[in-house]
Structure formats: structure tokens, C-alpha cells
ZAMARGU-4260 file (C-alpha; in steps of 0.2 Angstrom, whole numbers, plus 5000, padded with zeros to 4 digits):
<rodrens>
0) 4928/5028/5083 | 4925/5021/5101 | 4909/5010/5103 | 4901/5008/5120 | 4897/4990/5123
5) 4891/4992/5141 | 4873/4993/5134 | 4869/4985/5117 | 4855/4975/5108 | 4857/4960/5096
10) 4848/4963/5080 | 4846/4956/5063 | 4858/4962/5050 | 4855/4969/5033 | 4864/4969/5016
15) 4876/4983/5012 | 4885/4988/4996 | 4904/4988/4998 | 4920/4987/4988 | 4929/4970/4994
20) 4946/4973/5002 | 4951/4956/4997 | 4946/4954/4978 | 4942/4972/4974 | 4925/4970/4967
25) 4910/4980/4972 | 4895/4970/4978 | 4881/4967/4990 | 4888/4960/5006 | 4877/4949/5017
30) 4877/4947/5036 | 4884/4930/5042 | 4879/4932/5060 | 4868/4944/5069 | 4873/4962/5072
35) 4875/4973/5088 | 4866/4989/5090 | 4875/5001/5102 | 4881/5019/5104 | 4897/5028/5098
40) 4907/5041/5108 | 4895/5054/5101 | 4881/5045/5109 | 4874/5041/5091 | 4867/5024/5087
45) 4878/5013/5077 | 4877/4995/5071 | 4892/4983/5072 | 4892/4968/5060 | 4902/4955/5049
50) 4898/4954/5031 | 4903/4942/5018 | 4909/4946/5000 | 4896/4939/4987 | 4910/4934/4975
55) 4910/4915/4975 | 4929/4915/4971 | 4932/4926/4986 | 4920/4925/5001 | 4931/4937/5011
60) 4924/4945/5026 | 4923/4963/5032 | 4919/4970/5049 | 4908/4985/5047 | 4901/5000/5057
65) 4884/5006/5050 | 4874/5022/5054 | 4859/5015/5063 | 4848/5030/5058 | 4849/5025/5039
70) 4854/5007/5041 | 4863/5007/5024 | 4878/5020/5026 | 4894/5011/5031 | 4904/5023/5042
75) 4919/5012/5043 | 4925/4995/5037 | 4940/4983/5040 | 4950/4978/5032 | 4950/4994/5023
80) 4946/4993/5004 | 4961/4999/4993 | 4961/5008/4976 | 4962/4997/4962 | 4980/4996/4955
85) 4986/4984/4941 | 5005/4980/4942 | 5007/4973/4925 | 5024/4978/4917 | 5028/4989/4932
90) 5045/4985/4940 | 5042/4976/4957 | 5051/4989/4968 | 5041/5003/4960 | 5024/4994/4961
95) 5028/4989/4980 | 5032/5007/4984 | 5016/5014/4976 | 5005/5000/4983 | 5012/5006/5001
100) 5006/5023/4996 | 4989/5016/4992 | 4988/5006/5009 | 4993/5022/5019 | 4979/5032/5010
105) 4966/5018/5013 | 4971/5019/5032 | 4970/5038/5032 | 4989/5040/5034 | 4989/5054/5022
110) 5007/5061/5026 | 5014/5044/5024 | 5005/5041/5008 | 5012/5058/5001 | 5030/5053/5005
115) 5028/5036/4997 | 5021/5044/4981 | 5037/5055/4981 | 5047/5039/4983 | 5038/5031/4969
120) 5044/5046/4958 | 5062/5044/4964 | 5062/5025/4960 | 5054/5029/4943 | 5069/5041/4939
125) 5081/5028/4945 | 5074/5015/4934 | 5075/5026/4919 | 5093/5031/4923 | 5090/5050/4924
130) 5102/5061/4933 | 5102/5076/4943 | 5107/5083/4960 | 5089/5082/4967 | 5072/5075/4962
135) 5067/5091/4953 | 5082/5090/4941 | 5080/5071/4939 | 5061/5074/4934 | 5066/5087/4922
140) 5078/5075/4914 | 5065/5061/4914 | 5052/5071/4904 | 5064/5074/4890 | 5067/5055/4888
145) 5049/5048/4889 | 5033/5051/4879 | 5018/5056/4888 | 5005/5070/4888 | 5011/5087/4894
150) 4999/5087/4908 | 5006/5072/4916 | 5024/5079/4915 | 5018/5095/4923 | 5009/5085/4937
155) 5024/5075/4942 | 5033/5090/4948 | 5017/5095/4959 | 5018/5077/4966 | 5036/5080/4970
160) 5031/5096/4980 | 5017/5087/4989 | 5029/5074/4995 | 5041/5088/5000 | 5028/5096/5010
165) 5023/5080/5019 | 5041/5077/5024 | 5043/5095/5033 | 5035/5102/5048 | 5028/5118/5039
170) 5017/5117/5023 | 5023/5129/5010 | 5015/5125/4993 | 4999/5116/4999 | 4986/5121/5012
175) 4985/5103/5019 | 4990/5085/5016 | 4972/5077/5017 | 4961/5064/5009 | 4957/5076/4994
180) 4975/5080/4990 | 4980/5062/4991 | 4966/5055/4981 | 4970/5066/4966 | 4989/5062/4969
185) 4987/5043/4969 | 4975/5044/4954 | 4988/5055/4945 | 5003/5043/4949 | 4993/5028/4942
190) 4991/5037/4925 | 5010/5042/4925 | 5015/5023/4928 | 5002/5018/4915 | 5010/5030/4903
195) 5028/5025/4906 | 5026/5006/4908 | 5009/4999/4902 | 5004/5009/4886 | 5018/5001/4876
200) 5012/4984/4881 | 4994/4988/4876 | 5001/4995/4859 | 5010/4980/4856 | 4995/4969/4859
205) 4985/4980/4847 | 4998/4979/4834 | 4998/4960/4835 | 4980/4960/4830 | 4983/4969/4814
210) 4984/4959/4798 | 5000/4959/4789
</rodrens>
């Protein structure tokens, strides 16, 4: 979004609710300097400002662009807030790849995000030692060796296909590689990783609470 700063006004800023890109908490961000009122490339009034995270242990900043007609709708913010992702018990290589998928999604790079989701599945198969001449066969071998709901097993192959589509010029199985497809795909992949790597840890913690 281009902002025209040839003509602008300095105005008082207002609080706005955001998810912090630094600590991940949602809160009411406050202005730390005055805002700028100007026009975007569609000749609509927008507000530029800097906001501070209310979390006393964070205090991180966000550059924001607000819709001046409502004064409380954030059109864009930077750094971009990412989906929450807990890495506990997940191998480092896999967690780093999946986090890259989340970063690409947050920055609206949906094709790149889909490819990284597919790579996450490839690394999952490699970590579990499943064999096959392609990812489809390796996933088929994987679901025979792990315990998880049938729906997650079925969904992994759909994630593979989405990644295939993203890597080719023509889409064959999906109508688009867009925010909607990637939002669902990333949420689904998080559940797969939880099922494979994190549920055992939670079960062990629960068993430890049980009296002998």
C-alpha cells in the first residue's frame, strides 16, 4: 500500500487492539508518538502510527496503518503478527521449516508457505524413517506406523497435494493457493505435529500425576 505524504496532518493517536508480533499476546496497543493522517493510493484517508505492546515483559513496537473512517480498524501492521506455534518436543529442523511456512503466510507469500508445509511433511517422514519413491508413498507408510485420528491421516495427503500445486505453474487439485487454503493448511499441520510429537509428552505428564 502506497501512502502519499506530500500532504498530511499530524494528529493524536488512539489505542488499537493487536496481536503482538514479538510476544504473541493480544492486547490494547498505545501510541508513543503522534500519528500522521494522509491518503493512500486509492485516495482514501489512512492513519500512520507507532504503537507499543502493553505487556510489561515485552514493550515491543508495531508500525500500523489504520482506516481513518473508523479509526479502529488496522489495515496493515509491521512486523507482521505470526500464528502461535509451540515447538516443544518437535525436532529442530522440522520446527524451523514449519515456522518458515508460518512466516511466509504472515507476509502473504502463500505459494512459498504451501511449499514449506510440504517440506515439513517430507522432514516428518524422514524423521520417522518411512520409505517410498515419493512423498505420497512415504506418507502412506507413515500413517501405518503412527497413532493419530483418521482425519489427520487423510488430511496429510491433501497438504501434500497443495504443496505440489504450489510448486507447479498450473493448479490441478486446488482452485487457488490463497490465504484461506494456507490458513487451514497451517492449522492442520500444527495438529499433525502435535499428534506425532507432543501428545506423548502430555500423556506422560498426566500419568506422572496419577497415584501409584
